[in-house]
C-alpha positions in Angstrom: -4.7 -15.7 1.5 -2.4 -13.5 -0.5 -3.8 -9.9 -0.6 -3.1 -6.6 -2.2 -4.3 -3.0 -2.1 -4.7 -0.3 -4.7 -2.6 2.7 -3.6 -5.4 5.0 -4.8 -7.5 4.0 -1.8 -4.9 4.9 0.8 -4.8 8.4 2.3 -1.9 10.2 4.0 -3.5 9.7 7.4 -3.3 5.9 6.8 0.5 6.3 7.1 0.5 9.2 9.5 1.5 7.2 12.5 3.7 4.2 13.3 1.0 2.3 15.1 -0.8 -0.9 13.9 -4.0 0.0 11.9 -6.2 -3.1 11.7 -8.8 -1.2 9.7 -6.4 -0.9 6.7 -6.8 -4.7 6.2 -10.4 -3.9 5.1 -9.0 -1.9 2.2 -7.1 -4.9 0.8 -8.5 -7.7 -1.2 -7.5 -11.2 -2.3 -5.0 -11.5 -5.2 -3.3 -14.2 -7.0 0.5 -14.7 -6.7 2.3 -12.8 -9.4 -0.8 -10.6 -9.9 0.4 -7.6 -7.9 2.6 -4.8 -9.3 4.9 -4.2 -6.3 5.9 -5.4 -2.8 6.1 -2.7 -0.1 7.5 -3.5 3.3 6.5 -0.9 5.9 9.1 0.2 8.5 7.8 1.6 11.8 10.8 4.0 11.7 10.0 5.6 8.3 9.0 9.2 8.1 5.3 9.0 7.3 5.2 12.1 5.0 8.3 11.0 3.1 6.9 7.5 2.7 3.6 8.9 1.4 5.3 11.2 -1.1 7.6 8.4 -2.4 4.6 6.1 -2.9 2.7 8.8 -4.7 5.6 9.5 -7.1 5.9 5.9 -7.9 2.1 5.6 -8.3 2.0 8.5 -10.7 4.8 7.0 -12.9 3.1 3.7 -12.9 -0.3 5.1 -14.0 1.4 7.2 -16.7 3.2 4.1 -18.0 0.5 1.5 -17.6 -2.8 3.5 -17.7 -4.2 1.9 -14.6 -3.8 2.1 -10.8 -1.1 -0.2 -9.4 -1.9 -3.0 -6.9 0.7 -3.6 -4.2 1.3 -6.0 -1.4 1.8 -3.5 1.4 2.3 -5.2 4.8 0.6 -2.5 6.8 -2.6 -3.2 4.8 -2.3 -6.8 3.7 -1.4 -8.5 7.0 -4.4 -8.8 9.4 -3.2 -7.0 12.5 -6.0 -8.4 14.7 
């Protein structure tokens, strides 16, 4: 039941509003515990553009260091909102 998402599959519009987005669950996939690279807790009060830019900076650094896309538990994507 634990899930993750690759940041590479997300788009700025996925974070553009502070409303539930059940379709984002479809972008996530099953993962084993301790098999994800980061935990991201989404706040409905965050600035969407600032959040997107911060995630992309972190993602770029991760790819440069590890040579692969990171997987994250991101509540907006990994919790079924239906």
